[in-house]
Backbone as a chain_set.jsonl record, in Angstrom:
{"seq": "XXXXXXXXXXXXXXXXXXXXXXXXXXXXXXXXXXXXXXXXXXXXXXXXXXXXXXXXXXXXXXXXXXXXXXXXXXXXXXXXXXXXXXXXXXXXXXXXXXXXXXXXXXXXXXXXXXXX", "coords": {"N": [[-7.627, -15.872, -3.044], [-8.537, -13.194, -4.642], [-11.02, -11.208, -3.603], [-13.709, -8.642, -4.076], [-15.346, -8.832, -1.72], [-13.361, -10.179, -0.205], [-11.795, -8.189, 0.296], [-13.005, -6.19, 1.4], [-13.554, -6.822, 3.673], [-10.497, -7.252, 4.248], [-10.447, -4.611, 4.765], [-10.236, -2.575, 2.754], [-11.314, 0.331, 1.017], [-13.681, -0.807, -1.014], [-15.712, 0.289, -2.989], [-14.865, 3.001, -3.137], [-12.766, 2.312, -4.531], [-13.94, 0.703, -6.948], [-15.538, 2.734, -8.257], [-13.555, 4.084, -9.297], [-12.491, 2.988, -10.845], [-14.631, 3.332, -12.841], [-16.768, 1.65, -12.181], [-16.095, -0.903, -12.754], [-16.049, -3.913, -11.479], [-14.157, -6.195, -12.112], [-12.138, -5.276, -13.436], [-10.877, -3.237, -11.592], [-10.307, -5.45, -9.435], [-8.391, -6.904, -10.751], [-6.432, -4.785, -11.012], [-5.487, -4.661, -8.095], [-4.349, -6.903, -7.962], [-2.853, -6.476, -9.375], [-0.657, -4.953, -7.982], [0.555, -6.771, -6.362], [2.951, -7.878, -6.756], [4.693, -5.853, -6.349], [7.757, -4.508, -4.575], [8.145, -2.442, -3.547], [8.249, -1.417, -0.939], [9.874, -2.391, 0.252], [12.168, -1.369, -0.242], [12.047, 1.239, 0.431], [12.174, 0.702, 3.294], [15.099, 0.058, 3.224], [15.891, 2.425, 2.023], [15.086, 4.545, 3.992], [16.589, 2.97, 6.363], [19.484, 3.741, 5.283], [19.433, 6.39, 5.433], [18.881, 7.777, 3.166], [16.791, 10.482, 2.478], [15.793, 11.449, 0.675], [15.195, 9.761, -1.479], [13.67, 7.933, -0.154], [11.149, 9.469, 0.201], [10.423, 9.613, -2.112], [10.068, 7.002, -2.82], [8.177, 6.689, -0.985], [6.081, 8.259, -2.173], [5.451, 7.4, -4.219], [4.26, 4.988, -3.455], [2.213, 5.467, -2.165], [0.418, 7.048, -3.945], [-0.262, 4.718, -5.215], [-1.551, 2.619, -3.882], [-3.01, 4.217, -2.943], [-4.819, 5.114, -5.195], [-6.392, 2.899, -5.711], [-7.693, 2.342, -3.334], [-6.725, 0.574, -0.929], [-6.965, 1.011, 1.751], [-5.635, -0.227, 4.395], [-3.104, -0.674, 3.926], [-2.366, 2.12, 2.733], [-2.594, 3.661, 4.434], [-0.318, 3.584, 6.394], [1.448, 4.179, 5.138], [0.938, 6.597, 3.845], [0.8, 7.989, 6.195], [3.907, 7.938, 6.532], [5.085, 9.321, 4.389], [4.429, 11.876, 4.506], [5.709, 12.759, 6.455], [8.061, 12.504, 5.533], [8.111, 14.306, 3.497], [9.166, 16.193, 4.355], [11.67, 15.675, 5.0], [12.262, 14.649, 7.543], [14.137, 12.706, 9.837], [12.802, 10.723, 11.11], [12.053, 8.438, 13.761], [10.649, 5.559, 11.924], [9.712, 2.659, 12.46], [7.565, 1.868, 13.372], [5.643, 2.368, 11.409], [6.417, 1.252, 9.172], [6.528, -1.647, 9.717], [3.849, -1.732, 10.303], [2.68, -1.316, 7.299], [4.323, -3.449, 6.198], [3.004, -5.316, 7.326], [0.598, -5.161, 6.677], [0.703, -5.528, 3.772], [1.577, -8.061, 4.027], [-0.659, -9.463, 4.685], [-1.995, -8.586, 2.345], [-1.319, -10.244, 0.418], [-1.237, -12.15, 1.218], [-4.238, -12.998, 1.118], [-4.41, -13.066, -1.627], [-2.666, -15.18, -2.178], [-4.761, -17.35, -1.596], [-7.007, -19.914, -1.115], [-9.823, -19.834, -0.976]], "CA": [[-8.291, -15.294, -3.89], [-8.828, -11.955, -3.893], [-12.561, -10.793, -4.017], [-14.576, -7.605, -3.368], [-15.946, -9.211, -0.689], [-12.109, -10.514, 1.032], [-11.103, -6.891, 0.097], [-13.834, -5.006, 2.23], [-13.16, -7.862, 4.957], [-9.457, -6.683, 4.684], [-10.394, -3.028, 5.373], [-9.968, -1.737, 1.823], [-12.665, 0.899, 0.368], [-13.748, -1.483, -2.19], [-16.756, 1.088, -3.232], [-14.583, 3.689, -3.768], [-11.968, 1.988, -5.775], [-14.273, 0.817, -7.835], [-15.539, 3.588, -8.59], [-12.285, 4.942, -9.724], [-12.433, 1.899, -12.332], [-16.025, 3.272, -13.724], [-17.593, 0.4, -11.799], [-15.755, -2.223, -13.487], [-15.205, -4.494, -10.756], [-13.349, -6.579, -12.389], [-10.51, -4.0, -13.528], [-10.404, -2.907, -10.36], [-9.678, -6.807, -8.688], [-6.619, -6.902, -11.52], [-5.785, -3.743, -10.312], [-5.428, -5.256, -6.853], [-3.301, -7.944, -7.987], [-1.276, -5.932, -9.847], [0.19, -4.395, -7.055], [0.845, -8.179, -5.179], [4.595, -8.258, -6.855], [5.422, -4.593, -5.932], [8.669, -4.868, -3.566], [8.979, -0.842, -3.213], [8.319, -1.452, 0.763], [11.222, -3.062, 1.209], [12.89, -0.401, -0.934], [11.668, 2.148, 1.334], [12.727, 0.539, 4.191], [16.088, 0.371, 2.984], [15.999, 4.097, 1.955], [15.145, 5.041, 5.585], [17.986, 2.619, 6.904], [20.611, 4.484, 4.738], [19.171, 7.866, 5.988], [18.307, 8.433, 2.237], [15.595, 10.588, 2.567], [14.817, 12.149, -0.437], [14.636, 8.675, -2.231], [12.762, 7.134, 0.693], [10.332, 10.259, -0.077], [10.002, 9.222, -3.799], [9.479, 6.137, -2.846], [7.078, 6.63, -0.214], [5.099, 9.234, -2.578], [4.889, 6.544, -5.436], [3.678, 3.483, -2.999], [1.064, 6.386, -1.355], [-0.245, 7.046, -4.842], [-0.708, 3.554, -5.709], [-2.417, 1.753, -2.823], [-4.872, 5.202, -2.84], [-5.587, 5.105, -6.207], [-7.239, 1.554, -5.524], [-8.603, 2.524, -1.822], [-6.386, 0.031, -0.21], [-6.898, 1.517, 3.289], [-4.952, -0.881, 5.331], [-1.649, -0.627, 3.468], [-2.182, 2.968, 1.883], [-2.692, 4.89, 5.581], [0.833, 3.901, 6.888], [2.545, 4.719, 4.102], [0.739, 7.955, 3.773], [1.919, 8.459, 7.165], [5.452, 7.931, 6.082], [4.845, 10.216, 3.13], [3.881, 13.168, 5.239], [7.216, 13.12, 7.524], [9.691, 12.495, 4.573], [7.913, 15.189, 2.915], [10.152, 17.368, 5.374], [12.744, 14.86, 4.835], [12.59, 14.764, 8.837], [14.947, 11.717, 10.65], [12.482, 10.218, 12.498], [11.381, 6.475, 13.986], [9.85, 4.981, 11.208], [9.544, 1.544, 12.225], [6.199, 1.177, 13.717], [4.732, 2.683, 10.163], [7.044, 0.193, 8.225], [6.17, -2.242, 10.353], [2.456, -1.836, 9.935], [2.625, -1.163, 5.751], [4.616, -4.36, 5.795], [2.083, -6.844, 8.216], [-0.71, -5.005, 6.038], [0.859, -5.82, 2.238], [1.715, -9.579, 3.772], [-1.879, -9.848, 4.607], [-2.575, -8.611, 1.152], [-0.531, -11.117, -0.427], [-2.192, -13.911, 2.034], [-6.046, -12.966, 0.199], [-3.901, -13.199, -3.097], [-2.816, -16.795, -2.599], [-5.958, -18.146, -0.432], [-7.939, -20.484, -2.218], [-11.106, -19.571, -0.458]], "C": [[-8.317, -13.84, -3.567], [-10.113, -11.546, -4.704], [-12.823, -9.788, -3.666], [-14.649, -8.013, -1.957], [-14.863, -9.588, 0.815], [-11.409, -8.915, 0.993], [-11.716, -5.949, 1.165], [-13.168, -5.742, 3.662], [-11.387, -7.505, 5.396], [-9.26, -5.244, 5.237], [-10.391, -2.102, 4.036], [-11.352, -1.252, 1.17], [-12.838, 0.51, -1.153], [-14.905, -0.261, -3.204], [-16.067, 2.006, -3.949], [-13.587, 3.455, -4.925], [-12.56, 1.294, -6.751], [-14.847, 1.627, -8.719], [-14.979, 4.632, -9.366], [-12.62, 4.398, -10.844], [-13.532, 2.201, -13.075], [-16.839, 2.191, -13.704], [-16.989, -0.706, -12.198], [-14.983, -2.835, -12.265], [-13.962, -5.411, -10.587], [-12.166, -6.4, -12.927], [-10.309, -3.986, -12.47], [-9.611, -4.578, -9.455], [-8.331, -6.641, -9.787], [-6.052, -5.763, -10.997], [-5.284, -3.876, -8.864], [-4.478, -6.023, -7.195], [-2.433, -7.594, -8.541], [-0.334, -5.591, -9.172], [1.151, -5.555, -6.011], [2.639, -7.828, -5.54], [5.509, -7.188, -6.357], [6.352, -5.264, -5.086], [9.178, -3.687, -2.945], [9.02, -1.125, -1.669], [9.369, -1.62, 1.152], [12.102, -1.978, 0.709], [12.877, 0.681, -0.104], [12.1, 2.133, 2.274], [14.241, 0.522, 4.163], [16.994, 1.46, 2.67], [16.362, 4.487, 3.617], [16.421, 4.393, 6.113], [19.27, 3.453, 6.595], [20.658, 5.587, 5.305], [18.978, 8.662, 4.213], [17.407, 8.85, 2.149], [14.922, 11.429, 1.45], [14.604, 11.02, -1.333], [13.62, 8.293, -1.457], [11.444, 8.459, 0.286], [9.805, 9.716, -1.466], [9.629, 8.038, -3.852], [7.777, 5.535, -2.114], [5.519, 7.465, -0.872], [4.514, 8.296, -3.463], [3.801, 5.468, -4.636], [2.03, 4.624, -2.75], [0.289, 6.37, -2.393], [-0.817, 5.729, -5.269], [-1.776, 2.652, -4.866], [-3.446, 3.114, -2.28], [-5.254, 5.198, -3.608], [-6.297, 3.858, -6.073], [-7.811, 1.209, -4.328], [-7.838, 1.091, -1.095], [-5.959, 0.444, 1.172], [-5.818, 0.992, 4.085], [-3.329, 0.095, 5.176], [-1.472, 1.132, 3.428], [-1.838, 3.752, 3.545], [-1.1, 4.807, 6.292], [1.722, 4.541, 6.114], [2.057, 6.05, 3.404], [1.146, 9.027, 5.019], [3.008, 8.98, 6.96], [5.894, 9.329, 5.118], [4.811, 11.281, 3.382], [5.124, 13.431, 5.997], [8.098, 12.806, 6.575], [9.533, 13.79, 4.072], [8.834, 16.036, 2.979], [11.585, 17.274, 5.554], [13.06, 14.656, 6.646], [13.228, 13.302, 8.98], [13.869, 11.327, 11.524], [12.113, 8.29, 12.622], [10.238, 6.032, 13.313], [9.258, 3.67, 11.066], [8.181, 0.908, 12.548], [5.381, 1.486, 12.098], [5.266, 1.524, 9.119], [6.444, -1.114, 8.277], [4.53, -3.256, 9.938], [2.305, -2.119, 8.235], [3.343, -2.553, 5.449], [3.908, -5.52, 6.241], [0.815, -6.282, 7.018], [-0.407, -5.694, 4.37], [1.104, -7.399, 2.56], [0.592, -10.02, 3.957], [-2.932, -9.865, 3.064], [-2.822, -10.144, 0.004], [-1.3, -12.627, 0.291], [-3.324, -14.099, 1.241], [-5.01, -13.725, -1.111], [-3.74, -14.829, -3.351], [-3.412, -17.583, -2.017], [-6.683, -18.84, -1.332], [-9.358, -20.247, -1.837], [-11.954, -18.364, -1.02]], "O": [[-8.151, -13.367, -2.443], [-10.286, -11.523, -5.923], [-12.196, -9.553, -2.633], [-13.959, -7.454, -1.106], [-15.074, -9.481, 2.023], [-10.486, -8.645, 1.762], [-11.057, -5.074, 1.726], [-12.432, -5.193, 4.482], [-11.01, -7.488, 6.568], [-8.326, -4.795, 5.901], [-10.54, -0.893, 4.212], [-12.276, -2.0, 0.849], [-12.42, 1.093, -2.154], [-14.525, -0.169, -4.371], [-16.297, 2.124, -5.152], [-13.517, 4.113, -5.963], [-11.787, 1.108, -7.69], [-14.751, 1.376, -9.92], [-15.48, 5.623, -9.898], [-13.01, 5.062, -11.804], [-13.676, 1.483, -14.064], [-17.483, 1.737, -14.65], [-17.606, -1.709, -11.841], [-13.823, -2.572, -11.95], [-13.141, -5.522, -9.676], [-11.255, -7.227, -12.913], [-9.444, -4.775, -12.089], [-8.472, -4.59, -8.988], [-7.281, -6.182, -9.336], [-4.965, -5.941, -10.449], [-4.54, -2.956, -8.522], [-3.46, -5.762, -6.554], [-1.303, -8.076, -8.46], [0.822, -5.806, -9.535], [2.066, -5.31, -5.224], [3.437, -7.568, -4.639], [6.683, -7.349, -6.022], [6.095, -6.417, -4.739], [10.13, -3.602, -2.169], [10.153, -0.985, -1.207], [9.878, -1.168, 2.178], [12.955, -1.692, 1.549], [14.01, 1.122, 0.088], [12.583, 3.19, 2.68], [14.748, 1.017, 5.169], [18.206, 1.58, 2.849], [17.428, 4.647, 4.21], [17.363, 5.153, 6.337], [20.024, 3.814, 7.498], [21.735, 5.984, 5.748], [18.947, 9.884, 4.068], [16.572, 8.052, 1.726], [13.795, 11.922, 1.414], [13.694, 11.253, -2.129], [12.524, 8.273, -2.016], [10.477, 7.766, -0.027], [8.613, 9.455, -1.629], [8.882, 7.715, -4.776], [6.886, 4.725, -2.369], [4.377, 7.407, -0.415], [3.291, 8.237, -3.588], [2.707, 5.177, -5.118], [0.941, 4.335, -3.246], [-0.741, 5.729, -2.187], [-1.968, 5.753, -5.707], [-2.736, 2.088, -5.391], [-4.365, 3.039, -1.464], [-6.473, 5.277, -3.451], [-7.303, 4.087, -6.746], [-8.343, 0.119, -4.116], [-8.734, 0.404, -0.603], [-4.839, 0.261, 1.647], [-5.007, 1.824, 4.491], [-2.747, 0.964, 5.826], [-0.5, 1.569, 4.044], [-0.784, 4.373, 3.683], [-0.633, 5.86, 6.726], [2.606, 5.327, 6.452], [2.712, 6.539, 2.483], [1.559, 10.187, 5.006], [3.264, 10.176, 7.1], [6.853, 10.09, 5.248], [5.19, 12.015, 2.469], [5.454, 14.616, 6.057], [9.242, 12.889, 7.022], [10.513, 14.535, 4.079], [9.342, 16.612, 2.016], [12.422, 18.079, 5.963], [14.246, 14.51, 6.943], [12.789, 12.551, 8.109], [13.994, 11.594, 12.719], [12.001, 7.359, 11.824], [9.101, 6.033, 13.785], [8.551, 3.328, 10.118], [7.753, -0.182, 12.166], [4.508, 0.688, 11.756], [4.487, 0.983, 8.334], [5.949, -1.692, 7.31], [4.194, -4.39, 9.597], [1.79, -3.191, 7.917], [3.01, -2.982, 4.345], [4.086, -6.615, 5.707], [0.127, -7.178, 6.528], [-1.316, -6.33, 3.836], [0.916, -8.163, 1.613], [0.45, -11.134, 3.453], [-3.906, -10.531, 2.713], [-3.686, -10.708, -0.667], [-1.701, -13.706, -0.145], [-3.511, -15.178, 0.679], [-5.047, -14.935, -1.338], [-4.285, -15.546, -4.19], [-2.855, -18.65, -1.759], [-6.987, -18.288, -2.39], [-10.132, -20.615, -2.721], [-13.075, -18.133, -0.567]]}, "num_chains": 1, "name": "protein.A"}
């Protein structure tokens, strides 16, 4: 179950996220829940593997906006770092960033699926 408290424990900047939602905590939680089914991290990984750095940048930039707007810092940070490298279409080793983004997304999904 996603709550403001367990999102804080996860590392999200909940107060900032709620502020962006004009103080509406329920709306903020709904926005966080809405990103759970998003599978673009996997799409980003495929684009990087295929060396389609233009598409990878587009996907990373969209993810950066999505996670940044709702202040999900743990997953936002590695995605943001990748976005900046991809902005210049750098053919770099993105594996660490991808692993961190996928792990943080897994943790978020785990929060959503937990009954606590």
